[in-house]
C-alpha positions in Angstrom: 0.1 0.3 -0.1 1.9 3.1 -0.9 2.3 6.1 1.5 2.4 9.2 -0.8 3.7 12.4 0.3 1.2 15.2 0.7 1.8 19.1 0.1 1.2 21.3 2.4 -0.3 24.9 1.4 -0.6 27.1 4.4 -2.6 30.0 3.9 -1.4 33.6 3.6 -1.8 36.1 6.5 -4.9 38.3 5.5 -4.1 41.7 4.8 -4.6 44.6 7.4 -7.3 46.1 5.8 -9.4 42.7 5.7 -8.3 42.5 9.7 -10.0 45.9 9.8 -13.2 45.1 8.5 -13.5 41.9 10.2 -13.0 43.7 13.4 -14.9 42.4 16.8 -14.3 38.8 15.6 -10.7 37.1 16.9 -8.2 37.1 14.5 -8.5 33.5 14.1 -11.5 33.3 12.5 -10.5 36.1 10.7 -8.3 34.5 9.3 -10.2 31.4 8.5 -13.0 33.5 7.5 -10.7 35.4 4.9 -9.3 31.9 3.8 -12.9 31.0 2.6 -13.5 34.1 0.6 -15.2 36.4 3.2 -13.3 40.0 3.5 -15.8 41.7 4.7 -18.2 42.1 7.9 -21.5 41.1 5.9 -20.7 38.3 3.8 -18.6 37.1 7.1 -22.2 37.4 9.3 -24.0 35.6 6.0 -21.7 32.9 6.6 -21.2 32.3 9.8 -25.0 32.9 10.6 -25.9 29.9 7.9 -28.1 31.9 5.6 -28.5 31.6 2.2 -27.7 33.5 -0.5 -30.2 36.0 -2.3 -32.3 34.9 -5.2 -33.1 31.3 -4.0 -37.0 31.9 -5.4 -37.3 28.3 -6.4 -39.5 29.9 -9.4 -36.2 31.4 -10.9 -35.1 28.0 -11.8 -35.8 27.1 -15.5 -38.7 24.3 -15.7 -39.7 25.1 -12.7 -43.1 27.0 -13.6 -43.9 24.4 -16.0 -43.6 22.1 -13.5 -45.9 23.6 -11.0 -48.3 23.8 -13.3 -48.5 20.2 -14.6 -48.8 18.9 -10.9 -50.7 21.0 -9.1 -53.1 20.5 -12.3 -52.2 16.5 -11.6 -53.1 17.1 -8.1 -56.6 18.5 -9.0 -57.2 16.4 -11.2 -56.5 13.2 -9.3 -53.7 12.0 -11.6 -51.3 9.1 -11.1 -48.0 10.6 -10.2 -45.2 8.5 -10.1 -41.6 9.9 -8.4 -39.1 8.2 -10.4 -35.9 8.2 -8.2 -32.2 6.8 -8.1 -31.0 4.1 -5.8 -28.3 6.0 -3.8 -29.0 8.2 -0.3 -29.1 11.2 -2.7 -32.1 9.7 -5.1 -33.7 7.8 -1.8 -34.6 11.1 0.1 -35.3 12.8 -2.9 -38.1 10.4 -3.6 -39.5 10.2 0.1 -39.3 13.9 0.2 -41.5 14.6 -3.0 -43.9 12.0 -2.4 -44.6 13.2 0.8 -45.0 16.1 -0.1 -47.5 15.7 -2.9 -49.3 13.4 -0.3 -49.8 16.3 1.6 -51.1 18.3 -0.9 -53.6 15.3 -1.7 -51.9 14.1 -5.1 -51.9 9.9 -6.1 -49.0 9.5 -6.1 -46.9 6.3 -5.8 -42.5 6.0 -5.8 -40.5 4.1 -8.0 -36.9 3.2 -7.6 -35.1 0.6 -9.9 -33.4 -1.8 -9.0 -29.5 -1.5 -9.7 -29.0 -5.5 -10.7 -31.9 -5.9 -12.5 -32.7 -2.2 -14.0 -29.4 -0.1 -13.8 -29.2 3.7 -13.1 -31.6 6.4 -14.6 -34.6 6.0 -16.8 -35.4 2.8 -18.4 -37.9 2.6 -20.8 -39.4 -1.0 -19.6 -40.3 0.7 -16.2 -42.1 3.4 -17.9 -44.1 0.9 -20.0 -45.0 -0.5 -16.3 -45.6 2.9 -15.0 -48.1 3.4 -18.0 -49.8 0.1 -17.9 -51.0 1.2 -14.0 -52.3 4.3 -15.3 -49.7 6.8 -14.3 -50.0 9.9 -16.1 -47.3 12.1 -14.9 -43.5 11.1 -14.1 -41.2 13.5 -12.0 -37.4 11.7 -12.0 -35.2 12.9 -8.9 -31.6 12.8 -9.3 -31.6 11.3 -12.4 -32.7 11.7 -16.2 -31.0 14.5 -17.5 -28.9 12.4 -19.9 -32.1 9.8 -20.7 -33.1 11.2 -24.3 -34.1 8.0 -25.8 -36.3 7.3 -22.4 -37.9 11.0 -22.6 -38.6 10.0 -26.2 -40.1 7.0 -25.0 -42.3 8.6 -22.2 -44.0 11.3 -25.0 -44.7 8.2 -27.1 -46.5 6.8 -23.9 -48.4 9.5 -23.6 -46.6 10.4 -20.3 -45.4 14.0 -19.4 -42.0 13.6 -18.0 -40.6 15.9 -15.6 -37.1 15.5 -14.9 -35.2 17.0 -11.8 -31.7 16.3 -11.6 -28.5 18.3 -10.7 -26.1 16.0 -13.1 -24.6 17.9 -15.7 -26.5 17.7 -18.5 -24.9 16.2 -22.0 -25.1 18.6 -25.1 -28.7 17.8 -25.9 -31.7 17.5 -23.2 -34.6 15.4 -22.8 -37.2 16.5 -25.0 -39.4 15.9 -21.8 -42.3 18.2 -20.5 -39.8 20.4 -18.5 -36.4 19.9 -17.4 -34.8 21.3 -13.7 -31.4 21.2 -13.7 -29.6 24.7 -12.7 -26.7 23.9 -14.7 -28.4 23.9 -17.6 -27.9 26.8 -19.8 -29.6 29.8 -19.9 -30.8 29.0 -16.2 -30.6 31.7 -13.9 -30.7 30.3 -10.4 -27.6 31.5 -8.4 -26.4 28.3 -6.9 -25.7 25.7 -9.0 -24.6 22.9 -6.7 -27.4 22.0 -5.0 -28.6 18.0 -4.9 -31.0 15.8 -6.6 -32.9 16.0 -2.9 -32.4 20.2 -2.9 -33.5 20.2 -6.5 -36.8 18.0 -5.0 -37.2 20.2 -2.1 -37.2 23.3 -3.8 -39.9 22.1 -6.1 -42.1 21.3 -3.3 -41.5 24.7 -2.0 -42.7 26.3 -5.6 -45.7 23.5 -5.1 -46.7 24.6 -1.6 -46.9 28.2 -2.3 -48.9 27.5 -5.1 -51.6 25.6 -3.5 -54.9 26.7 -1.7 -53.9 27.2 2.2 -54.7 24.6 4.7 -54.5 24.2 8.3 -53.5 20.8 8.0 -50.4 21.4 5.3 -47.0 20.6 5.9 -44.3 23.4 6.0 -41.4 22.5 3.7 -39.5 22.9 6.5 -40.7 19.6 8.0 -38.5 17.6 4.8 -35.0 19.2 5.8 -33.6 16.2 7.6 -34.1 14.7 4.4 -32.3 17.6 2.4 -29.5 17.4 5.1 -28.8 13.9 4.8 -28.9 13.6 1.2 -27.3 16.3 0.2 -24.1 15.7 2.5 -24.5 11.7 1.5 -24.0 12.7 -2.2 -21.1 15.0 -1.2 -22.5 18.5 -2.7 -20.8 21.3 -1.6 -21.5 22.6 1.8 -21.5 26.2 0.6 -23.8 28.8 -0.2 -27.7 27.6 -0.3 -26.4 23.7 0.5 -24.7 24.6 3.8 -27.7 26.8 4.9 -30.4 24.2 4.5 -27.6 21.6 5.8 -27.6 23.6 8.8 -31.1 23.6 9.1 -31.7 20.7 8.0 -29.2 19.4 11.6 -31.8 21.2 13.6 -34.6 19.2 12.0 -33.0 15.7 12.8 -31.6 16.7 16.3 -34.9 16.6 17.1 -36.2 14.1 14.3 -40.1 12.5 14.5 -39.1 10.3 11.7 -39.5 6.8 13.4 -37.0 5.3 10.2 -34.4 8.2 11.0 -34.8 7.6 15.1 -34.3 3.8 14.8 -31.3 4.0 12.3 -29.2 6.5 14.7 -30.3 3.9 17.5 -29.0 1.1 16.0 -26.0 2.4 15.0 -25.2 4.2 18.5 -25.9 7.9 17.7 -27.2 10.3 20.0 -29.6 12.4 17.9 -29.1 15.4 19.8 -25.7 15.6 18.8 -25.9 14.8 15.3 -22.9 16.9 13.0 -22.5 16.7 9.4 -20.0 13.8 9.5 -22.4 11.9 11.3 -24.5 11.9 8.1 -21.2 11.1 5.7 -19.5 8.5 7.7 -22.9 6.4 9.6 -26.4 7.4 8.3 -25.4 7.7 4.4 -23.5 4.7 4.3 -26.4 2.6 5.9 -28.8 4.2 3.6 -26.5 3.2 0.6 -26.1 -0.2 1.8 -29.6 -0.9 0.8 -29.0 -0.3 -3.1 -25.4 -1.2 -3.2 -26.8 -5.1 -2.1 -29.9 -5.7 -2.6 -32.8 -2.8 -3.5 -32.8 0.4 -2.0 -36.6 0.4 -1.1 -35.7 -0.5 2.1 -34.0 2.7 2.8 -36.7 4.1 1.1 -39.3 2.3 3.6 -37.3 3.2 6.8 -37.6 7.2 5.6 -41.4 6.8 5.5 -43.0 3.7 8.0 -44.4 5.5 10.9 -44.7 2.1 12.0 -41.7 1.7 15.1 -41.7 -2.2 14.7 -41.1 -1.7 10.8 -38.7 0.7 11.4 -36.7 -1.1 14.1 -36.4 -4.2 11.7 -35.5 -2.1 8.9 -33.1 -0.4 10.8 -31.6 -3.9 11.4 -31.4 -5.0 8.8 -29.4 -2.0 7.0 -27.0 -2.3 9.7 -25.9 -5.9 8.9 -26.0 -4.9 5.0 -23.7 -2.1 6.0 -21.2 -4.4 7.7 -21.4 -7.1 4.6 -21.1 -3.4 1.9 -17.6 -3.1 4.3 -16.2 -7.0 3.9 -17.2 -6.6 0.2 -15.6 -3.0 -0.3 -12.3 -4.4 1.4 -12.3 -7.6 -0.9 -12.9 -5.7 -3.8 -10.6 -2.8 -3.3 -8.0 -5.2 -2.8 -8.4 -7.1 -5.9 -9.2 -4.2 -8.4 -5.7 -2.6 -7.2 -4.2 -6.1 -7.6 -5.6 -5.8 -11.0 -5.0 -2.2 -12.2 -1.3 -2.4 -11.3 -1.0 -5.6 -12.8 0.5 -4.1 -16.3 1.5 -0.7 -15.6 2.0 0.3 -11.9 2.5 3.7 -13.2 -0.1 4.3 -14.5 -2.1 7.6 -14.9 -5.4 5.9 -14.6 -6.4 2.8 -12.8 -8.8 0.6 -14.1 -10.1 -2.7 -12.9 -12.7 -4.8 -14.1 -13.8 -8.2 -13.2 -17.3 -10.1 -13.9 -17.3 -11.1 -10.3 -17.2 -7.5 -9.3 -20.5 -6.7 -7.3 -21.9 -3.5 -9.4 -23.3 -1.9 -6.3 -20.1 -1.8 -4.4 -17.3 -0.9 -7.6 -17.8 3.4 -6.7 -16.6 2.6 -3.0 -13.4 0.5 -4.4 -12.4 3.2 -7.1 -13.0 6.1 -4.4 -11.0 4.3 -2.6 -7.9 3.3 -5.3 -8.3 6.9 -6.1 -7.6 8.1 -2.7 -4.5 5.8 -2.6 -3.1 6.4 -5.4 -4.2 10.3 -6.2 -5.1 8.8 -10.0 -8.3 9.0 -11.6 -9.6 5.2 -11.1 -12.3 3.1 -12.7 -14.2 -0.2 -11.4 -16.2 -1.9 -13.2 -18.6 -5.1 -13.4 -18.2 -7.3 -16.6 -21.4 -8.3 -17.4 -22.2 -11.4 -20.7 -22.6 -7.8 -22.8 -22.5 -5.1 -20.9 -19.8 -3.5 -18.4 -21.1 -0.7 -15.9 -18.2 1.0 -13.9 -18.1 3.9 -11.7 -15.4 6.7 -11.6 -13.6 8.3 -9.2 -11.4 11.2 -9.6 -8.7 13.8 -8.7 -9.0 18.1 -9.0 -6.4 17.9 -11.8 -8.9 15.6 -14.1 -12.8 16.2 -15.2 -13.7 12.4 -15.1 -17.3 13.5 -16.7 -15.7 15.5 -19.2 -13.0 12.4 -20.0 -16.0 10.1 -20.2 -17.8 12.9 -22.7 -14.9 13.0 -25.0 -15.4 9.2 -25.1 -19.2 9.2 -25.6 -19.5 7.3 -29.0 -18.3 4.2 -27.3 -20.8 4.5 -24.2 -24.1 3.3 -24.1 -25.0 5.5 -20.8 -23.0 8.1 -19.0 -22.9 11.0 -16.7 -21.9 12.2 -13.2 -19.8 15.1 -11.9 -16.3 16.6 -12.3 -15.2 13.8 -9.3 -17.4 11.0 -9.5 -19.7 9.2 -12.8 -20.5 6.1 -13.9 -21.1 4.6 -17.3 -22.4 1.7 -18.9 -20.4 0.3 -22.4 -20.7 -2.8 -24.7 -18.0 -4.8 -23.9 -16.8 -4.7 -27.4 -16.2 -1.4 -26.6 -14.0 -1.7 -23.8 -10.6 -2.3 -25.0 -10.7 1.2 -27.2 -12.7 2.8 -24.2 -9.6 1.8 -21.9 -6.8 3.0 -24.2 -8.5 6.6 -25.4 -9.3 7.1 -21.2 -5.5 6.1 -20.2 -4.3 8.5 -23.5 -6.6 10.9 -22.5 -5.2 11.0 -18.8 -1.5 10.7 -20.2 -2.3 14.1 -22.0 -3.4 16.0 -19.1 -1.7 14.5 -16.1 1.5 13.1 -17.6 3.5 16.3 -17.1 2.2 17.3 -13.3 3.8 16.3 -10.0 1.0 14.2 -9.1 0.3 14.8 -4.9 -2.6 15.5 -3.1 -2.8 18.9 -1.1 -3.7 19.9 1.7 -4.7 22.7 2.8 -4.0 25.1 6.6 -5.5 28.0 7.8 -3.1 28.8 10.0 0.2 28.2 11.4 -0.1 28.0 15.4 2.3 27.6 18.1 1.1 24.6 19.8 0.8 26.7 23.2 -1.4 29.4 21.3 -4.2 26.5 20.8 -6.6 27.5 23.6 -10.1 25.9 24.3 -12.2 28.8 23.8 -10.7 28.6 20.2 -13.5 25.3 19.6 -16.4 28.1 20.3 -15.0 29.9 17.3 -15.1 26.8 15.0 -18.5 25.6 16.2 -19.5 29.1 14.0 -18.2 27.2 11.0 -20.6 24.2 11.2 -21.4 22.2 9.0 -18.3 21.1 7.6 -17.3 18.7 5.0 -16.9 19.1 1.3 -16.7 22.4 0.0 -16.4 23.6 3.4 -13.5 22.2 5.1 -13.0 22.1 8.4 -10.4 24.6 10.3 -7.1 23.1 9.9 -3.9 24.1 11.6 -0.3 23.5 11.3 2.0 23.5 14.0 6.0 22.7 14.1 8.8 21.1 16.1 6.6 19.2 18.2 8.1 16.6 20.6 6.9 13.2 20.5 6.4 12.2 24.0 4.5 9.2 23.3 3.0 7.0 20.4 1.1 3.7 20.1 -0.5 1.9 17.3 -4.7 1.5 17.6 -7.7 0.0 15.9 -8.5 -3.4 15.0 -5.3 -3.9 12.5 -3.1 -1.2 14.4 -3.7 1.0 11.4 -4.1 4.1 13.5 -1.7 6.4 15.3 -2.2 7.8 18.7 0.2 10.4 20.4 1.3 12.9 23.0 3.1 15.7 21.5 4.4 19.1 23.3 6.5 22.5 22.2 7.9 22.5 26.1 5.0 24.5 27.3 1.7 22.8 26.4 0.9 18.8 26.3 -1.8 17.8 23.8 -3.5 14.0 22.9 -3.2 13.3 19.3 -4.9 10.7 17.2 -3.6 9.9 13.3 -6.2 7.8 11.6 -4.5 5.5 8.9 -0.9 6.7 9.7 0.4 3.9 12.1 2.6 3.2 10.2 4.5 5.9 11.3 5.2 3.9 14.5 8.3 2.5 13.6 9.8 5.3 11.9 8.5 8.5 13.6 11.4 11.1 14.2 12.2 12.8 17.3 10.4 16.2 16.4 7.4 16.6 14.3 5.5 19.2 12.0 1.7 18.1 11.9 -1.2 19.5 10.6 -4.3 18.9 12.5 -7.9 19.7 13.1 -8.6 20.9 16.9 -11.5 19.1 18.8 -13.4 18.0 21.8 -12.9 14.3 21.8 -15.9 12.2 24.0 -15.3 8.7 25.6 -16.9 7.1 28.8 -18.5 10.4 29.9 -15.3 12.4 29.6 -13.8 14.9 27.5 -10.8 15.6 26.5 -8.9 18.3 23.6 -6.8 16.3 21.5 -5.6 17.3 17.7 -6.7 15.1 14.8 -4.0 14.4 12.7 -4.4 15.0 8.8 -0.6 14.8 8.3 2.6 14.1 10.0 6.0 15.2 8.3 9.5 15.1 10.4 10.5 18.7 11.4 12.3 20.6 8.6 10.6 18.8 5.6 9.8 21.4 3.0 5.8 21.5 2.4 
């Protein structure tokens, strides 16, 4: 397993005029705000209060007024509506949100989530035919459909009014549907382009609620913000702009959850609802919801989020817990095999590719993610079927993976995604040409680069300046995660007083470090390899946090990287 040398980038000190503009805030917080682009008191206040940006009326979205008009007509005339979702956490939460919202408005609505193994990703014509035969007149997609040109034409032939709601990057041509809701489409003036699929479903629900006659029994859209927070964080949508405001509000709903299935899931996972963070969604709640669609059908996750039955909620939560453990084992085994296959032909390949008939298509994305993280290269892991290969891609900042797939569009059956993650289906006969073209593209774009992960730190600080009151300022940054990183510090020349490996496989490192004036405990996850080679003095990049264990609270450093003192950044 490689140990990548990481490049450290420590932010430059904020200019004096910015410090004056942000007067009233402690210097460390001023520096952190400046690093995130907030150089005036007004933008800093908006960020710290988690306010959404201006101009986020959902009706500003292209296609939204037409969708609201059509769905309102369907509600008034009791037409059958189907919400067609994806099988990941974003798609499942979006489906649950829109079905519950439409139900609250009196709609005749049902869910449809395809089976990953039988139907594959996104819209499929057979499903549309089934829905039509069951009397469905309007289909609205959530988290899928933006590249479903043939399926949109099939819906038109069937007489189904298709509304596409999808946050993925559109292709050169949009589907010929009744309405397309996607702020990334050309000509859309909506200011925030990074809403998750569930975020778009929420905006549609808000627009629909505002269009309905007022009723004392009607739910307020804010009741669904828990689902928005879960889907947004789990899908790695950036926690900036409107997303950050939605997730911050959604965390408040989760901490006082009235959703029985979510309460049962947190109970099984050992989470205290009142202290749930965005990190808990990303590492605990999201993976358990995703486990359903990765190993079986995502309908279990949907049922968990919508049931009001205590017994059913408990049973499903337990089932998802078991599936998540199975998913973890499958991922570890597949990652090891994928690593072996990817490196067998060329250990220095700039794009890692591994495909095998035995790979579980529900876990290939996780294996690709781990390979990309380990080697800092774009990675593709795929399952080879009898006729088609279905793969997942994960990438690095220097290589836009969906644009790379667009370059291979003539070889692919379907594809789509984001800059860092995508998926595709390809005929087996085209696979060799696809691999060759992708590797050639990677060589062109990455061959001259020094490919090392870059870690960003907000400020270099003497360890003795790290005080408990800093934690209160750091709380104002929440929720942190992708697109709104947590505050990072660098301290240099620290003495290692004590160290030992911890964890089931001794992969983590527990440390006690000192600058001669103050001593802190530290934990370095996945860095147990340092134990037998740790120097006398080290530089650390870390997050500052409170560690709660056995009812006791202690301050600690959560180490992101270790360097021998004096090593260049």
